[in-house]
N, C-alpha and C positions, 0 to 999 in steps of 0.2 A: 716232904721237902727233899729227902735223899734221892727220890726218883727224878725230881727236877734237876738236881745237881748232876746226877748221872747222865741225864739226857743232854745237859749242857756240855759236859766233859766229852761225851761221845761225838757231839756235833763239832766241837772244836778240833778233836783228834782226827776226824775223818775229813774235815774241810779246812784245815788250818791254812793251807796254801791259798785257798780262795779268799780267806779273810785277810791274809798278809798282802796279797796282790791288790785286793780292793782298797785296803787302807792306804797302800802306797800310791795308787792311782788317784784316790780321793785327795791325798795330800798334794799331788802335783796339780790337780785341777783347782784346789783351794789357793795354792800359791799363784797360779795364773790369774785367779780372780783378784787376789790382793795386789797384783801387779797391774791391775786395770786392763787386762787383755780383754778384747771384745767378746761379748756373749756368743755371737755366732762362731767366732774363732774357737772358743772353748768347746762348743758343741762339736765342731769338726775334729778337734784334737781328741775328744772323748770317743767319737765314732771310730777314728783310726786306731786308737789304743784298744778299744773293744774288739775290733776285727783281729788284731794281732794276738791279743790274749785268748780270744775264742779259738783261733786256729791252733795256737800252742797247746791249750788245754785239750782240744780234740785229738791232736796227735799223741799227746802224752797220756790220754785216757784219764784225765783228772776230772773229778766231780766239780761241777760248776754251781752246785746248790747254794753255796755261800754267796757267790756273786749274784745269781739270779734272785736271791732273796731281797737284796737291795733294790733290784729293778722292780720287783713286785710291790715293795713298799712305796716306791715312787708312783707307780701306776695307781695304787690304791688311794694315795693322797690326792691325785688328780681326779679320780672318779668320785671321791668324796664330795667334790665341788660341783659335779655336773648338774644334779637335780636342783639344788638351791640356786645355782648360777643361771640355769635356763629359766627357772620360774621368775626370779627377781629381774633379770635383764630384759626378758620379753615383756614383763609387766611394766617396767620402767620405760622401755622403748616406745611401746604403743600408748601408754597412758600420758606420755609427754606430747602426743599429737593433739592438735586442736580440732581436727575433723577426721571422719572415717574415710573420706574420699582419698586422702593421702595414703592411708593404710591399704586400700584396695589397689592403688596404683603401684606401690612398691611390692606388694604381694604378687600381683600379676607379673611384673618384671622379673622378680626373683624366681618364680616357678617356671617362667618361660626360658630363662637361661639354664636352670637346672635340667629341665627335660630336653631342651635343644642340644646341650653339650653331651647329655647321656646318649641321645640318638646318634650324634656324630661319633662318640666313643664306640658304640656298637658297630657302626660301619667300618671304622678303623680296625677294630678287633677282627671283624669278618674278613676284610681284605688281606690283612697281614697273615691270618691263619691260612687262607687259601694260597698265599704266596709261599709260606714256609712249610706247609703240609706237616704239621707236628705229629699227626697220627700214623704217617707212613712208616712201615717197618716195626711198629710197636707191638710187642707181644707181652701183654701183661695179664696176669690172672686176677680176677676180681676177688678181693678179700672175702674169706668165708663168713666173716661176721658182718658183712655189709648189709645195711638196711636203708632203703631209700628214705630221705627226709620227707615227711608228710607235708603236703602243701595245704596251708590253712584255707578253708572255704572263704570266698570273698566276703560273705556276710560276717564271718568271724573276724576277719581282718578289720572290717569297719567297726565292729563292736569293740575290739581291742584298742582302737584309736580313741574311742569316746570315753572320757573320764567318768567313772561311776563312784569311785572313792579315792579322791586325789591324794589323801594322806597315805593310804595303803599302797597306791600305785607309786608314789614317791619312794616309799620304803622298799619297794620291789625293784626300783631303778627303771621304771617304765617312763621314759622321757617324753614321748609324744603326747600321752594323755595329760601330763603335767603342763606341757607347752600349750595345749588346747585350753586347759583350765585357766592358765595365765592370760590367754587372749580374751576369754570371756570376761574375766575380771577387769582387764584393761579397758575393754570396750564399754563396760558398765561405768567405769570411772569417768570416761570421756562423756558419756551420755548424761550422767548425774552432774558432772562439772559444768556442762554447757548450760544447765538451768540454775545451778547454785554452786559457784566456784569455791566458796568458803567451806561448804560441807565436805568436800573431798580434799581440802588442803592438808589436813593432818595425815591422810593416807598417802598423798603424793610425797610429803616430806619424809615419811617413814620409808617409802620405797627408795627415795634418793639416798637416804642415809644407809640403808642396807646395801645399795649398789656400791657406795664408796667403801664400805667395810669389806664386802666380798672382793672388790678389786685389790684391796690390800692383802687379803688372804691369798689371792691368786699370785701376787708378786712374791710372797713368801715361798710358795711351792715352785714357781717357775725358776727360782734361783737354784733349785735342785736339779734342773734339767740336764746339765752336762754329766752329773753323777749317774742319773737314771739312764741316760743314753748309753753310757759306757757299760753299765750292768746288763742292760737289755740286749745290746748288740753282741756282747761277749757270749751270753747264754745261747742266743740263736745261732751264732757262728759255730759254737762248740757242738751244738745238737745235731746239725745236719752235715754229714761228711760228704766226700766226693762220690760215694756210691750212690746216694740218693740223686745227686746232681746228674750223674752219668745216665741213670736209667730213664729219666724224663727230662733230659737237658733240652730237647727240642721244644717242649712245652714252656719251660722257663724262658728260653731265648725268645720264642714267639711272643710270650706275654710281655716281657720287658721292652721288646722292640715296639709293640703297639702302645704300651704305656708311655714310653719316651716320645714317640711321635705325637701322641695326644697332648702330652705335657708341653712339648716345645712348639709344635706347629699350631695346635688349636688354642691352647692357653696363651702362648706367646703372641699368636696372631690377633686374638681378641684384645689383649692388653695394648698391642701396638696400633692396630687399625681402628678399634672402637674407642678405647679409653685414651689413645694418643699419648702413651707414656713409654718410656724405655723399658723393654722386656727384661734386659739384663739387670737393670737397677731393681725392677720389681722382684725378680727371682732372688736376687741377693737379699732384699729386705724380708722376704717371707721364708728365708731358709730355716729359722727356728720351727716354724709350722711343719715344713717338710720333714725335718729331722725327727721331730717328736712323733709325727704320724707314722713315719717309716719304722721306727723302733717299737712303738707301743701297739701298732696295728689296730688302733681303736679311734674312730672318728669322735666319739664322746670324750675319750681321754685327752685328745688334742684340743678340744674346744676352749679351755681357759687360755692356752697359749695362743691359739688363733685369734681370740678376741683382743689380746694384748697386741699382737702383731698388726691386726687390721687397724686398730685405733692409734697405736703409738708409732708404728713404723711406716704404715701406709697413709696415715693421717686422714682416715675416713671417719665421718662423724659417728659417735657412739650410738646414735639413734638408728642408723643403718646397720652398723655392726651387730648391735644387740638383737636385731630382727633376723638378719640373714644368716649369721653364724650358727645359732642354735637350730634354725630350720635346716640348714645345710647338713649339720651333723646327723639329722634324722632322715632326710629324704634325698640327699644329693649323692648318688652312687655311680659316678662316671666309670670308676674302675671296677667296682663289685657288680654293678648292675648293667654296665654297658660292654666293656671290653672282655671281661672274664667269661660271661655266658656265651658270647659269640665264639670265643676260642675253644671252649670246652665242647660246644655243639659241633664245630667242624672237626675237632679231634675225635670225638665219639663216633661221628659218621664215618671217618676214615678207618678207625680201628675196627669197627664192626661191618665195614664194607657197604655202607648205605649211601646212596646217591642223593644229593640235595640239589634242587633246582632253583631258578630265580624266584619263584613264588615262595619257596621255603626261606630264602634269604630275606625277602621283604618282610615275611611274617616274623622272622627272628628279630629284626630291628624293631618292629612295632611292639612285639611282646616284651622286649628288653626295656623299652621306654615305660610301658604300662606297669610291668612288674617292679620297676624301680620305685614306683609310688606305692604299690601294694604291699611291699615288704617293710615299709616304714614302721619302726617300733618292734619288728620281729627279730629275735636273736638270730645271728648268722645270716645276714642279708644276702651274701654272695651265694651261699648254698641254696637258699630259697629261690633267688632269681634264676640261678642255673637250672634248678629243678623245674621251674615253671617253663623256661625256654625249651628244655629237652622234651618235656611232656607235650608242649604245643607242637613240636616238630615230629613227635612220634619216635624219638630216639631213646635207646636204652639208658636208664638212669645209672647203670653200672659204670658209665663213663666218669661220673663224679668220684666214684671210689678209686678208680685207676689213678687219677691225678691227685688224690688226697695226700700222697706222700710229699708233694712239693708245694701244696697250696699255701702253707704257712710262709714259705719263702716268697711266693708271688704276692701274698696278701700284704706284705710290707710295701711293695710298690703300688698296689691297688689303693691302699689307705692313703698313701702320700698323694696320689692323684685325686682321690675324693676330697681331701682337705684343701688341696690347691684349688680345685674347682670352686669350692665355697668361697675362698679368698678372692678369686677372680670375679665371681658373681658379685660379691660385696663391692668391688672396685667399679664394675660396670654400672650397677644400680646407683651407687653414690655419685658417680660421674654424671649420669643422666639427670640426677636430681640436684646437682650443684652442691653436694655435700662431701666433696673430695677436695682437700687442700693441696693443689698441685704444686704450689711454691714450696711448701713444707716437705712434700714428697721428694722434690728434686734437690733438697738440701742434704748434702752428704754428712752433715755434722751430727745426725741422729743415729749413726750406725749402732751405737750401744744404748739407745734411749730405752729399750725394753727393760734392761737391767742396769740401773745407774750405780748401784752399790755392790761392793764385793761381798762374797759369802765367807 
């Protein structure tokens, strides 16, 4: 017991300023919630305060462990929901269908948009990299401890996607096998229900009840988002100083220019020209998704927030949202599988003095699209996708190690683009299927519908 007491005292003594600042900021955010300040506004305030605190702690060389602990707790709570949420929502979404033809139709549209936007993202990343030349003048030593990430064999990738023990895979956090298992169960429910509806009614009722309960748990945790955003962004800002930014600043600038172009022109264009809705209103409504994705750097962690945003703020039917959002978190990698591998490939070629031709560029785009599917369910999809692209082009894998110092900073933008792409796809699919409530979307009275009560 004394050891625990001593550890607690030591933690407080060495991180007391982090605790004090965190409690003060949490108090401010709590008061804003009590004053009924909008959820999106509170997230922006938390983001701004986190940036200021992070810069201050970095300059004063203060330890941010106390602050980042709160951020880690928030991420853990969200990840706690991922596997049960994916399983239940996919099961409920598909099992509610009356025929399998509809499933095939929305499945085809979803994958078409995922792969199409990833291909466009790769082209944008390539063109911006060729314009900015991020590798020119770079003289970086490859870290001595660098070991190239092994590319899983294609047969192994397929085997990893197929569920063999769903309970064990759920415990290990393997989302794709759980998703596939849920699809099998849902299809079986449809087939059995088409012959005898009463026999599957108890199962359908149970699934619907679980869906409602999980939605309530999601609401509990989403209310913590402003607090989590503050803690996460403060820790990230304090960790990376100007030295890191200066060494590979060209890579950071190139990456974010490409990400912003894809975000504004591609996503904004699809929303405006295909879905026929106001892009500014759309981006304002999905801000919670972008903010959480940016700070957590995890497509799975943002999934519960994205589901709420898609259904409550975009007014897309839960049936579409429950199918597209979990799938997007697993296979939609516009940022990680499209833009980033293209930029790293051009960067590596320039650093090592290797000329790439038109054939190489075409191969790069094609491999980016294919690898974005192949890394589904594999940890670190950006690293794997980049490794696959560099290998296909015959480029040294050491290029990945050179940019590793700033990858976490770029990963924030990549994840935000990934999550936004999933949201855009949900809108496009729902609009084509008549499951998008346009009148409700255009109503500005639901600004804070995502979180109706104060915390």
